[in-house]
C-alpha positions, 0 to 999 in steps of 0.5 A: 322706167322699171327699177331693173331696166338698163335700156328702154326704147319707146317708139324710137325713130331714126332717118338718114335723109329720106330713108326711115331706118328705125320706125318706132322701135320699142323694147326693154333690156333688164338688169342681167339680161342678154337681148339678141337682135336678129334680122336681115341686112338693113333692118336697123339693128346696127343703127339701133345699137349706135343710137344707144351709144350716141354714135347716132342721134335719135330723131323721135321717141325716147331712149333711156339707159338706166335712168338717163334719157339718151342724148337729151336732158329734161329741164322744166318740161323742155328737152335740151340736147346734151353737150359733147361733154355730157354725151361723152359722160353718158357713153363712158358707161357703155362698152361697144364691140364692133364687127371690125376690131378697130384696135390701134395698130401702133399699140400692143394689146396691153396698150390698147386696153389701158388707153381708155382708163388712162385718158378718159378715166384718169386712172393711175398708170400702175393700177390701170396696167394691173387691171388691163393685164387682168382683163387680158387674162380673163379673155384668154390672152395672158401670153399676148400682152406685148403683141401688136394687132397685126400679130394676132388672129381675128379672134384674138383681136376681137377678144382684145376689143372686148377687154378694151371695152370692159376696161372702161367698167361699163354697166352695159355691153353692146355687140354689133355682129362681133363674129361676122368678120371672123373665120368660122374656126375662130368664132367659138373663142369670142362667143365663149368670152361673151358667154362668160360675161353673160354668166357674170350678169353683164347686161348685153345687147347683141346683134348676131346671126349666131342662132346657137348663141341666141338660143343658149345665152339669150334671154330675149330674141328680137327679130327686126325687119324694115326698121320695126320689131316684128317679133320678140320673145324667149329665144326658144319660142321665136326660133322654134315656133315663130309667129310672123311669116317674115320671121319664119322666112328669115329663119328658114334661110338662116337655118338652111 
């Protein structure tokens, strides 16, 4: 791996029974880079994110996050599957935000954000609460500390989810279509938070259909279809002058 690589995938494969979802995906994310993944439903984008975060196990190929092989360790030339404890340690450094917010409904916004640092990182409660308030301030929710998820809009819930992920002090953030479940008028407030993270140099892999975000914030745009990388490059190039017919077809539909 290069010294600045945060994620490196080498011929990654993943199947569910007879369905071959990832068929040799290779790509790289560098420090401070935002990589946007686009493609039709079922192209393998979300599965790839889940493999990075070890919610799914890679069947073949290599997937590295920073300098660690995901899901396995190499010892004397042989690969051994990681234990659940080792997987949890690797996963701790990766924040993931899903389409659905997955907040604990019985906890306030503050409670949702502080839960991980208290239980997983064993932080002092006073310090964890201070940090959680700071993160909620950062995502524009300084007046919602004591609000429960049911009292928040979808955009506010997603911003709590982002703050919750950041509370674990990740070195990489994964976003799986974070605005797809939102009403159109709420999309901007979530994208603004993500733009702020990008400006601060947080490496991000973002599955999205938000073309404007990819064009403005992305460093690399990868178009996937049928489990393979069809085309990749600077977003402006891929969006303005796609080289592959499948990319052109997809973008013509997305862009109307």
